[in-house]
RODO-941926 format. One record per residue: x, y, z of N, C-alpha, C in turn; residue in three letters; chain; residue number from 1. Coordinates in Angstrom, 2 decimals. Layout:
<sites>
{{X; Y; Z}; {X; Y; Z}; {X; Y; Z}; ALA; A; NUM}
...
</sites>
This chain:
<sites>
{{31.68; 24.66; -3.94}; {30.50; 24.79; -3.01}; {29.52; 24.04; -3.68}; SER; A; 1}
{{28.34; 23.29; -2.65}; {27.59; 22.72; -3.21}; {26.34; 23.57; -3.19}; LEU; A; 2}
{{26.53; 24.61; -2.81}; {25.09; 25.78; -2.23}; {24.17; 25.82; -3.44}; ALA; A; 3}
{{25.20; 25.61; -4.56}; {23.70; 25.93; -6.05}; {23.50; 24.50; -6.86}; SER; A; 4}
{{23.87; 23.87; -6.22}; {23.58; 22.64; -6.98}; {22.14; 21.93; -7.38}; LEU; A; 5}
{{21.93; 21.25; -8.65}; {20.83; 20.96; -9.12}; {20.86; 19.57; -8.65}; ALA; A; 6}
{{19.39; 19.18; -9.03}; {19.28; 17.95; -8.70}; {20.25; 16.50; -8.87}; PRO; A; 7}
{{21.05; 16.76; -10.18}; {21.84; 16.21; -10.24}; {23.14; 17.25; -10.81}; THR; A; 8}
{{24.10; 16.68; -10.52}; {25.29; 17.80; -10.89}; {26.73; 17.29; -10.94}; ALA; A; 9}
{{27.69; 17.52; -11.96}; {28.74; 16.78; -11.76}; {30.32; 17.54; -11.73}; ALA; A; 10}
{{31.06; 17.06; -10.85}; {32.29; 17.80; -10.52}; {33.53; 16.70; -10.67}; ILE; A; 11}
{{34.49; 17.63; -11.42}; {35.44; 17.09; -11.75}; {36.90; 17.11; -10.82}; PHE; A; 12}
{{37.71; 16.46; -10.15}; {38.66; 16.43; -9.50}; {39.68; 16.02; -9.87}; THR; A; 13}
{{41.53; 15.98; -9.58}; {41.99; 15.19; -10.18}; {42.10; 13.48; -9.81}; PRO; A; 14}
{{42.66; 12.52; -10.51}; {42.54; 11.22; -10.12}; {43.78; 10.57; -9.65}; ALA; A; 15}
{{43.66; 9.99; -8.58}; {44.65; 9.21; -7.97}; {44.68; 8.18; -8.83}; PRO; A; 16}
{{46.02; 7.65; -8.54}; {46.38; 6.02; -9.42}; {45.59; 4.92; -8.97}; GLN; A; 17}
{{45.41; 4.15; -10.05}; {44.06; 2.97; -9.78}; {42.61; 3.39; -9.43}; ALA; A; 18}
{{42.44; 4.91; -9.26}; {41.44; 4.82; -9.70}; {40.20; 4.16; -10.37}; ALA; A; 19}
{{38.77; 3.63; -9.94}; {37.81; 3.07; -10.23}; {36.16; 3.60; -10.10}; GLY; A; 20}
{{35.67; 2.78; -10.58}; {34.26; 3.26; -10.39}; {33.56; 2.99; -9.05}; VAL; A; 21}
{{33.31; 4.04; -8.35}; {32.74; 3.89; -6.83}; {31.40; 4.62; -7.15}; SER; A; 22}
{{30.52; 4.03; -5.79}; {29.25; 4.29; -5.64}; {28.85; 4.54; -4.04}; ASP; A; 23}
{{28.84; 5.85; -3.57}; {28.77; 6.13; -2.50}; {27.25; 5.40; -1.57}; SER; A; 24}
{{26.32; 5.06; -2.40}; {25.17; 5.00; -2.03}; {24.37; 6.04; -1.32}; GLY; A; 25}
{{23.63; 5.87; -0.40}; {23.11; 7.23; 0.07}; {23.96; 7.74; 1.05}; GLU; A; 26}
{{24.02; 9.40; 1.32}; {24.97; 9.80; 1.72}; {24.06; 11.26; 2.22}; VAL; A; 27}
{{24.58; 12.21; 3.00}; {24.19; 13.08; 3.69}; {25.59; 14.16; 3.35}; TRP; A; 28}
{{24.91; 14.88; 2.29}; {25.98; 16.59; 1.98}; {25.49; 17.68; 2.59}; LEU; A; 29}
{{26.34; 18.97; 2.42}; {25.96; 20.02; 3.38}; {25.88; 21.29; 2.15}; VAL; A; 30}
{{25.02; 21.82; 1.75}; {25.10; 23.09; 0.63}; {25.75; 24.24; 1.67}; ARG; A; 31}
{{26.24; 25.17; 0.88}; {26.73; 26.46; 1.02}; {26.47; 27.04; 2.33}; GLY; A; 32}
{{24.84; 27.15; 2.13}; {24.21; 27.71; 3.55}; {24.18; 27.15; 4.60}; ASP; A; 33}
{{24.86; 25.90; 4.91}; {25.02; 24.77; 5.70}; {23.72; 24.04; 6.12}; GLY; A; 34}
{{22.72; 23.93; 4.96}; {21.50; 22.63; 4.99}; {21.82; 21.34; 4.93}; THR; A; 35}
{{21.57; 20.39; 5.24}; {22.20; 19.30; 5.01}; {21.04; 18.67; 4.09}; ARG; A; 36}
{{21.46; 17.33; 2.75}; {20.57; 17.21; 2.28}; {20.99; 15.54; 1.61}; PHE; A; 37}
{{19.84; 14.71; 1.60}; {20.39; 13.14; 0.91}; {20.82; 13.19; -0.33}; PRO; A; 38}
{{21.83; 12.34; -0.33}; {22.44; 12.52; -2.27}; {23.16; 10.85; -2.38}; ALA; A; 39}
{{23.18; 10.35; -3.35}; {24.17; 9.40; -4.12}; {25.00; 10.55; -4.79}; THR; A; 40}
{{26.33; 9.93; -4.59}; {27.61; 10.03; -5.38}; {28.12; 9.12; -6.05}; VAL; A; 41}
{{27.86; 9.31; -7.51}; {29.01; 7.84; -8.11}; {30.17; 8.74; -8.49}; SER; A; 42}
{{31.51; 8.05; -8.69}; {32.34; 8.60; -9.26}; {33.16; 7.55; -9.69}; THR; A; 43}
{{33.27; 7.80; -11.01}; {34.26; 7.01; -11.90}; {35.50; 8.17; -12.67}; GLN; A; 44}
{{36.56; 7.28; -13.17}; {37.72; 7.80; -13.85}; {37.30; 8.49; -15.29}; PRO; A; 45}
{{37.78; 9.64; -15.89}; {37.83; 10.23; -17.18}; {38.97; 10.58; -17.31}; VAL; A; 46}
{{39.27; 10.66; -18.89}; {40.27; 11.13; -19.42}; {40.34; 12.47; -20.22}; SER; A; 47}
{{41.05; 13.57; -19.62}; {40.74; 14.76; -20.25}; {41.78; 15.82; -20.48}; ALA; A; 48}
{{42.26; 15.92; -21.55}; {43.67; 16.47; -22.40}; {44.56; 15.66; -21.62}; GLY; A; 49}
{{44.61; 13.96; -21.80}; {45.64; 13.69; -21.14}; {45.95; 13.30; -19.90}; GLY; A; 50}
{{45.30; 14.28; -18.80}; {45.18; 14.29; -17.54}; {43.89; 13.31; -17.25}; ALA; A; 51}
{{44.43; 12.60; -16.05}; {43.52; 11.86; -15.29}; {42.81; 12.41; -14.53}; GLY; A; 52}
{{41.24; 12.46; -14.55}; {40.04; 12.98; -13.68}; {39.25; 12.06; -13.08}; ARG; A; 53}
{{38.61; 12.82; -11.76}; {37.46; 11.98; -11.52}; {36.41; 12.84; -11.74}; LEU; A; 54}
{{35.04; 11.80; -12.40}; {33.98; 12.76; -12.29}; {33.30; 12.29; -11.22}; ILE; A; 55}
{{32.37; 13.45; -10.43}; {31.60; 12.57; -9.35}; {30.55; 12.77; -9.86}; SER; A; 56}
{{29.42; 12.42; -9.63}; {27.88; 12.93; -9.87}; {27.23; 12.74; -8.90}; VAL; A; 57}
{{26.38; 14.07; -8.30}; {25.65; 14.12; -7.17}; {24.21; 14.08; -7.52}; VAL; A; 58}
{{23.49; 13.26; -6.83}; {22.06; 13.16; -7.15}; {21.71; 13.83; -6.02}; ASN; A; 59}
{{20.89; 14.79; -5.93}; {20.20; 15.13; -4.84}; {18.78; 14.40; -4.29}; ASP; A; 60}
{{18.26; 13.99; -3.35}; {17.36; 13.24; -3.14}; {16.33; 14.03; -2.30}; LEU; A; 61}
{{16.60; 14.96; -1.97}; {15.71; 15.81; -1.36}; {14.15; 15.57; -1.70}; THR; A; 62}
{{13.68; 15.92; -2.86}; {12.44; 15.94; -3.47}; {12.03; 14.49; -3.49}; ASN; A; 63}
{{12.60; 13.46; -3.40}; {12.29; 11.88; -3.65}; {11.85; 11.83; -2.01}; LEU; A; 64}
{{12.73; 11.92; -1.48}; {12.50; 11.75; 0.17}; {11.45; 12.53; 0.78}; ARG; A; 65}
{{11.35; 13.95; 0.18}; {9.72; 14.44; 0.96}; {8.87; 13.49; 0.19}; ARG; A; 66}
{{8.57; 13.04; -0.83}; {7.57; 12.05; -1.53}; {7.07; 11.06; -0.46}; ALA; A; 67}
{{8.19; 10.29; -0.37}; {8.51; 9.40; 0.46}; {7.24; 9.30; 1.67}; ASP; A; 68}
{{7.94; 10.14; 2.11}; {7.70; 11.06; 3.54}; {5.99; 11.13; 3.43}; ASP; A; 69}
{{5.72; 11.99; 2.57}; {3.84; 12.32; 2.05}; {3.06; 11.05; 2.29}; GLU; A; 70}
{{3.78; 10.35; 1.23}; {3.12; 8.73; 0.50}; {3.02; 8.20; 2.16}; ILE; A; 71}
{{4.05; 7.78; 3.00}; {4.28; 7.37; 4.62}; {2.73; 7.88; 5.43}; ALA; A; 72}
{{2.64; 9.16; 5.31}; {2.01; 9.78; 5.97}; {0.44; 9.71; 5.35}; ALA; A; 73}
{{0.22; 9.69; 4.05}; {-1.42; 9.20; 3.63}; {-1.33; 7.52; 3.81}; GLN; A; 74}
{{-0.57; 7.24; 3.77}; {-0.88; 5.80; 4.12}; {-1.17; 5.07; 5.65}; GLN; A; 75}
{{-0.71; 5.99; 6.59}; {-0.85; 6.12; 7.90}; {-2.10; 6.71; 8.37}; ALA; A; 76}
{{-2.65; 7.87; 7.52}; {-3.82; 8.22; 8.00}; {-5.19; 7.37; 7.30}; ILE; A; 77}
{{-4.80; 7.04; 5.88}; {-5.61; 5.76; 5.55}; {-5.65; 4.54; 6.49}; LEU; A; 78}
{{-4.98; 3.78; 6.99}; {-4.75; 2.62; 7.79}; {-5.85; 2.83; 9.15}; SER; A; 79}
{{-5.26; 4.57; 9.69}; {-6.32; 4.65; 10.60}; {-8.05; 5.06; 10.35}; ALA; A; 80}
{{-8.20; 5.52; 9.44}; {-9.39; 5.71; 8.81}; {-10.21; 4.12; 8.77}; LEU; A; 81}
{{-9.30; 3.14; 8.11}; {-10.00; 1.99; 7.77}; {-10.39; 1.47; 8.99}; ILE; A; 82}
{{-9.24; 1.67; 9.90}; {-9.63; 0.54; 11.37}; {-10.63; 1.54; 12.31}; GLU; A; 83}
{{-10.69; 2.60; 12.05}; {-11.73; 3.75; 12.96}; {-13.19; 3.59; 12.48}; THR; A; 84}
{{-13.16; 3.50; 11.14}; {-14.65; 3.39; 10.28}; {-15.77; 2.89; 11.34}; MET; A; 85}
{{-17.11; 2.95; 11.63}; {-17.95; 2.29; 12.28}; {-18.72; 1.41; 11.11}; PRO; A; 86}
{{-17.87; 0.68; 10.24}; {-18.30; 0.09; 9.19}; {-17.28; -1.20; 8.88}; LEU; A; 87}
{{-17.80; -2.27; 8.35}; {-16.62; -3.08; 8.39}; {-15.87; -2.93; 6.92}; GLY; A; 88}
{{-14.46; -2.89; 6.66}; {-13.83; -2.60; 5.71}; {-13.03; -4.08; 5.69}; ILE; A; 89}
{{-12.90; -4.95; 4.37}; {-12.18; -5.84; 4.09}; {-11.29; -5.77; 3.01}; VAL; A; 90}
{{-10.58; -6.32; 2.84}; {-9.93; -6.53; 1.37}; {-9.13; -7.92; 0.68}; ALA; A; 91}
{{-9.53; -8.10; -0.59}; {-8.72; -9.55; -0.96}; {-8.06; -9.21; -2.09}; LYS; A; 92}
{{-6.83; -9.91; -1.94}; {-6.03; -9.79; -3.30}; {-6.26; -10.90; -4.30}; ASP; A; 93}
{{-6.55; -10.00; -5.33}; {-6.81; -10.88; -6.20}; {-5.30; -12.10; -7.09}; LEU; A; 94}
{{-4.06; -11.65; -6.60}; {-3.11; -12.02; -7.10}; {-2.48; -13.02; -5.80}; ASP; A; 95}
{{-3.42; -13.13; -4.92}; {-3.32; -14.18; -4.00}; {-4.58; -14.97; -4.11}; ARG; A; 96}
{{-5.13; -15.17; -5.21}; {-6.50; -15.99; -4.70}; {-7.53; -15.61; -4.13}; ASP; A; 97}
{{-7.55; -14.54; -3.81}; {-8.76; -13.57; -3.16}; {-8.32; -14.03; -1.28}; LEU; A; 98}
{{-7.48; -14.02; -1.42}; {-7.01; -13.94; 0.16}; {-7.35; -12.81; 0.90}; CYS; A; 99}
{{-7.72; -12.73; 2.21}; {-7.82; -11.54; 3.23}; {-6.64; -10.86; 3.23}; TYR; A; 100}
{{-6.68; -9.52; 3.12}; {-5.16; -8.79; 3.68}; {-5.56; -7.54; 4.28}; VAL; A; 101}
{{-6.72; -7.10; 4.19}; {-7.20; -6.14; 5.47}; {-8.97; -6.91; 6.13}; ILE; A; 102}
{{-8.58; -6.24; 7.72}; {-9.65; -6.98; 8.33}; {-9.63; -6.28; 9.24}; TRP; A; 103}
{{-11.04; -5.03; 9.23}; {-10.39; -3.66; 10.26}; {-11.23; -4.43; 11.64}; ASN; A; 104}
{{-11.12; -3.09; 12.25}; {-11.61; -3.81; 14.09}; {-13.08; -3.60; 14.10}; ARG; A; 105}
{{-13.91; -3.00; 13.28}; {-15.23; -3.34; 12.97}; {-15.63; -4.81; 12.78}; TYR; A; 106}
{{-14.78; -5.49; 12.19}; {-15.41; -6.81; 11.65}; {-14.80; -7.56; 12.90}; MET; A; 107}
{{-13.38; -7.49; 13.39}; {-13.13; -8.17; 14.72}; {-14.02; -8.52; 15.67}; GLU; A; 108}
{{-14.70; -7.02; 16.53}; {-15.59; -7.16; 17.31}; {-16.96; -7.71; 16.41}; GLU; A; 109}
{{-17.56; -7.51; 15.38}; {-18.79; -7.95; 14.91}; {-18.75; -9.28; 14.90}; GLU; A; 110}
{{-17.53; -9.95; 14.10}; {-17.87; -11.46; 14.26}; {-16.89; -12.32; 15.06}; LEU; A; 111}
{{-15.97; -11.22; 15.70}; {-15.10; -12.14; 17.06}; {-14.01; -12.79; 16.21}; GLY; A; 112}
{{-13.69; -12.41; 15.28}; {-12.29; -12.88; 14.56}; {-11.13; -11.53; 14.48}; LEU; A; 113}
{{-10.30; -12.32; 14.63}; {-9.16; -11.28; 14.72}; {-8.32; -10.93; 13.55}; SER; A; 114}
{{-7.55; -10.29; 13.12}; {-6.51; -10.03; 12.28}; {-6.02; -11.44; 12.32}; LYS; A; 115}
{{-5.42; -12.27; 12.81}; {-4.80; -13.20; 12.94}; {-5.54; -14.47; 12.31}; THR; A; 116}
{{-6.84; -14.14; 12.72}; {-7.64; -15.53; 12.43}; {-7.63; -15.24; 11.15}; ASP; A; 117}
{{-8.18; -13.92; 10.41}; {-8.35; -14.02; 8.75}; {-7.24; -13.37; 8.17}; VAL; A; 118}
{{-6.53; -13.00; 8.02}; {-5.74; -12.41; 7.03}; {-4.56; -13.45; 6.60}; LEU; A; 119}
{{-4.63; -13.85; 5.35}; {-3.64; -14.80; 4.21}; {-4.90; -15.82; 4.52}; GLY; A; 120}
{{-6.32; -15.65; 4.57}; {-7.01; -16.75; 4.52}; {-8.06; -16.54; 3.21}; ARG; A; 121}
{{-8.83; -17.79; 3.12}; {-9.88; -17.11; 1.78}; {-11.13; -17.66; 2.64}; GLN; A; 122}
{{-12.10; -17.21; 1.91}; {-13.67; -17.39; 2.70}; {-13.80; -18.76; 2.93}; ASP; A; 123}
{{-13.42; -20.00; 2.51}; {-13.88; -20.93; 2.17}; {-13.24; -21.89; 3.71}; ARG; A; 124}
{{-12.16; -20.49; 4.02}; {-11.71; -21.49; 5.62}; {-12.39; -20.97; 6.37}; GLU; A; 125}
{{-13.03; -19.79; 6.00}; {-13.57; -19.03; 7.61}; {-15.26; -19.12; 7.96}; ILE; A; 126}
{{-15.89; -19.48; 6.39}; {-17.29; -19.14; 6.55}; {-17.72; -20.41; 6.17}; PHE; A; 127}
{{-18.85; -20.67; 5.98}; {-19.99; -21.88; 5.22}; {-19.40; -22.04; 3.90}; ALA; A; 128}
{{-19.84; -23.10; 3.45}; {-19.55; -23.55; 2.34}; {-20.12; -22.69; 1.24}; GLU; A; 129}
{{-21.74; -22.67; 1.81}; {-22.49; -21.65; 0.44}; {-22.34; -20.18; 0.39}; ASP; A; 130}
{{-22.09; -19.81; 1.68}; {-21.53; -18.49; 1.77}; {-20.35; -17.75; 1.19}; PHE; A; 131}
{{-19.66; -18.76; 1.50}; {-18.01; -18.76; 1.13}; {-17.90; -18.67; -0.34}; ALA; A; 132}
{{-18.87; -19.73; -1.04}; {-19.08; -19.73; -2.55}; {-19.39; -18.60; -3.23}; ARG; A; 133}
{{-20.28; -18.11; -2.69}; {-21.29; -16.68; -3.08}; {-20.36; -15.74; -3.38}; GLU; A; 134}
{{-19.48; -15.72; -1.99}; {-18.70; -14.41; -2.02}; {-17.49; -14.32; -2.90}; MET; A; 135}
{{-16.95; -15.39; -3.06}; {-15.94; -15.33; -4.09}; {-16.90; -15.48; -5.75}; ARG; A; 136}
{{-17.47; -15.62; -5.86}; {-18.39; -15.54; -6.99}; {-18.41; -13.70; -7.39}; ARG; A; 137}
{{-19.22; -13.37; -6.22}; {-18.88; -11.79; -6.20}; {-17.89; -10.98; -6.59}; GLN; A; 138}
{{-16.87; -11.39; -5.67}; {-15.53; -10.87; -5.75}; {-14.95; -10.91; -7.27}; ASP; A; 139}
{{-15.15; -12.33; -8.18}; {-14.96; -12.38; -9.51}; {-15.75; -11.56; -10.57}; ARG; A; 140}
{{-17.21; -11.49; -10.02}; {-17.77; -10.48; -11.09}; {-17.38; -9.36; -10.94}; LEU; A; 141}
{{-17.05; -8.50; -9.63}; {-16.80; -7.23; -9.46}; {-15.66; -7.17; -10.21}; VAL; A; 142}
{{-14.34; -8.05; -10.11}; {-12.97; -7.49; -10.62}; {-13.04; -7.58; -11.84}; ALA; A; 143}
{{-14.01; -8.42; -12.44}; {-14.49; -8.66; -13.99}; {-14.74; -7.17; -14.65}; GLY; A; 144}
{{-15.99; -6.46; -13.97}; {-16.52; -5.58; -14.19}; {-16.02; -4.37; -13.88}; ARG; A; 145}
{{-15.43; -4.41; -12.85}; {-14.08; -3.19; -12.88}; {-15.22; -2.23; -12.33}; GLY; A; 146}
{{-16.60; -2.77; -11.75}; {-17.32; -1.54; -11.09}; {-17.58; -1.93; -9.95}; GLU; A; 147}
{{-18.45; -1.15; -8.59}; {-18.57; -1.16; -7.74}; {-19.95; -1.84; -7.65}; PRO; A; 148}
{{-20.53; -2.76; -6.82}; {-21.85; -3.68; -6.69}; {-22.59; -3.86; -5.51}; ALA; A; 149}
{{-23.62; -3.30; -5.23}; {-24.25; -3.10; -3.84}; {-25.06; -4.47; -4.02}; ASP; A; 150}
{{-24.70; -5.55; -3.13}; {-25.52; -6.59; -3.16}; {-26.72; -6.81; -2.01}; LEU; A; 151}
{{-26.97; -5.38; -1.50}; {-27.95; -5.10; -0.48}; {-27.81; -6.31; 0.55}; GLY; A; 152}
{{-29.06; -6.76; 1.10}; {-28.74; -7.46; 2.89}; {-28.68; -9.19; 2.48}; GLU; A; 153}
{{-27.43; -9.53; 3.10}; {-26.79; -10.98; 2.89}; {-27.03; -11.31; 4.15}; LEU; A; 154}
{{-27.71; -12.90; 4.26}; {-27.63; -13.91; 5.90}; {-27.02; -14.80; 5.63}; ASN; A; 155}
{{-25.63; -14.31; 6.82}; {-24.52; -15.43; 7.13}; {-24.62; -16.17; 8.38}; LEU; A; 156}
{{-25.00; -17.16; 7.65}; {-24.97; -18.28; 8.97}; {-23.67; -18.17; 10.24}; PRO; A; 157}
{{-23.88; -18.00; 11.23}; {-22.51; -17.69; 11.89}; {-22.68; -18.33; 13.50}; TRP; A; 158}
{{-21.97; -19.17; 13.58}; {-21.86; -19.86; 15.49}; {-23.48; -19.87; 15.81}; ARG; A; 159}
{{-23.59; -21.20; 15.10}; {-25.00; -21.17; 15.38}; {-26.58; -19.97; 15.28}; GLY; A; 160}
{{-25.75; -18.90; 14.66}; {-27.17; -17.67; 14.86}; {-26.91; -17.66; 13.36}; ALA; A; 161}
{{-27.56; -16.29; 13.29}; {-27.69; -15.69; 11.88}; {-27.56; -14.30; 11.55}; SER; A; 162}
{{-26.88; -13.54; 10.66}; {-26.27; -12.20; 10.92}; {-26.86; -11.42; 9.44}; LEU; A; 163}
{{-27.82; -10.52; 9.54}; {-27.75; -9.75; 8.71}; {-26.78; -8.68; 8.13}; ASP; A; 164}
{{-26.36; -8.97; 6.94}; {-25.22; -7.81; 6.46}; {-25.45; -6.93; 5.58}; LEU; A; 165}
{{-25.51; -5.54; 5.47}; {-25.57; -4.92; 4.22}; {-24.00; -4.98; 3.58}; ARG; A; 166}
{{-23.85; -5.00; 2.37}; {-22.95; -5.76; 2.01}; {-22.84; -4.90; 0.62}; VAL; A; 167}
{{-21.55; -4.10; 0.27}; {-21.01; -3.42; -0.92}; {-19.75; -3.68; -1.19}; VAL; A; 168}
{{-19.36; -3.83; -2.66}; {-18.18; -4.53; -3.20}; {-17.41; -3.31; -4.15}; LYS; A; 169}
{{-16.67; -3.09; -3.90}; {-15.87; -2.03; -4.78}; {-14.33; -2.69; -5.38}; VAL; A; 170}
{{-14.06; -2.47; -6.80}; {-13.06; -2.77; -7.35}; {-11.65; -1.91; -7.06}; PRO; A; 171}
{{-10.59; -2.05; -6.79}; {-9.63; -1.30; -6.49}; {-8.15; -1.39; -7.55}; VAL; A; 172}
{{-7.79; -0.36; -8.43}; {-7.22; -0.87; -9.34}; {-5.40; -0.07; -8.92}; ARG; A; 173}
{{-4.68; -1.20; -9.35}; {-3.22; -0.67; -9.23}; {-2.76; 0.21; -9.74}; ASP; A; 174}
{{-1.20; 0.58; -9.77}; {-0.67; 1.49; -10.73}; {-0.92; 1.35; -12.15}; ALA; A; 175}
{{-1.19; 0.05; -12.60}; {-1.23; -0.04; -14.08}; {-2.28; -0.05; -14.47}; ASP; A; 176}
{{-3.71; 0.49; -13.46}; {-4.97; -0.10; -13.97}; {-5.68; -1.30; -13.99}; GLY; A; 177}
{{-4.75; -1.94; -13.51}; {-5.37; -3.50; -13.20}; {-6.09; -3.67; -12.04}; ARG; A; 178}
{{-7.49; -4.09; -11.71}; {-7.91; -4.17; -10.72}; {-7.20; -5.65; -10.03}; VAL; A; 179}
{{-6.64; -5.48; -8.79}; {-5.78; -6.32; -7.84}; {-6.19; -6.61; -6.83}; SER; A; 180}
{{-7.38; -5.64; -6.01}; {-8.33; -6.11; -4.70}; {-9.43; -5.79; -4.81}; ARG; A; 181}
{{-10.41; -6.29; -4.01}; {-11.64; -6.23; -4.26}; {-11.86; -5.69; -2.63}; VAL; A; 182}
{{-12.33; -4.52; -2.51}; {-12.68; -4.07; -1.09}; {-14.04; -4.28; -1.09}; PHE; A; 183}
{{-14.47; -5.06; 0.36}; {-15.87; -5.10; 0.86}; {-15.97; -4.35; 2.18}; THR; A; 184}
{{-17.32; -3.47; 1.90}; {-17.90; -2.84; 3.22}; {-19.15; -3.45; 3.33}; ILE; A; 185}
{{-19.36; -3.56; 4.96}; {-19.83; -4.48; 5.45}; {-20.74; -3.69; 6.58}; VAL; A; 186}
{{-22.11; -3.62; 6.67}; {-23.06; -3.09; 8.02}; {-23.61; -4.26; 8.67}; GLU; A; 187}
{{-23.54; -4.55; 9.61}; {-24.30; -5.69; 10.62}; {-25.53; -4.83; 10.83}; ASN; A; 188}
{{-26.75; -5.30; 10.42}; {-27.89; -4.43; 10.37}; {-29.10; -5.52; 11.14}; VAL; A; 189}
{{-28.60; -6.74; 11.82}; {-29.45; -7.62; 12.82}; {-30.24; -7.26; 14.00}; SER; A; 190}
{{-29.44; -6.20; 14.60}; {-29.95; -5.52; 15.63}; {-31.10; -4.70; 15.65}; ARG; A; 191}
{{-30.83; -3.76; 14.41}; {-31.74; -2.96; 13.71}; {-33.04; -3.73; 13.30}; GLN; A; 192}
{{-32.89; -4.67; 12.80}; {-34.15; -5.70; 12.39}; {-34.81; -6.13; 13.25}; LYS; A; 193}
{{-33.84; -6.76; 14.03}; {-34.57; -7.18; 15.94}; {-35.44; -6.08; 16.33}; GLN; A; 194}
{{-34.68; -5.13; 16.31}; {-35.77; -3.66; 17.01}; {-36.93; -3.66; 16.31}; LEU; A; 195}
{{-36.70; -3.47; 14.86}; {-37.61; -3.06; 14.16}; {-39.16; -4.40; 14.01}; GLN; A; 196}
{{-38.53; -5.48; 14.38}; {-39.75; -6.39; 14.35}; {-40.12; -6.90; 15.60}; SER; A; 197}
{{-39.65; -6.20; 16.80}; {-40.26; -6.40; 18.54}; {-41.30; -5.68; 18.89}; SER; A; 198}
</sites>
């Protein structure tokens, strides 16, 4: 019975002729109480007291799959939050020479550029040269210091007009503690400033 299997358990059975090492990959097994669980089963022949035997190592993957499901759920929530925030959220990947990897709905609506227009591209391919150069410089500074930076209000020349943007940059570290991405939070304050001046 597999009812009381630990996360990893060994089972001995008589070995057939010419038995070799085998690995089941991932399979579904049934416990003594009837519940199913994902597992891997690795089998290899051993010699015990002159008799051939097979040892099967069963590795219960239940906790691993549960953790995978939880991570996937958290990622889905984070993606939805980024998309629905009433602020611009963008991110650039340092390992891809500061190409955009996130561009949320707010940015699509405020600048009229879709994700397809932006993702995988650099600032210099999208914005005016001076603005692009300054953004790249600030991204490098934030990544190097490893601390958020409030850039205040920046002026973006855009399609014959001028946008006033409030900008904050935040470094994000990977599992090894290395800054791998720079997130930028953007608010278009152009309309508020126009109302204040009218």
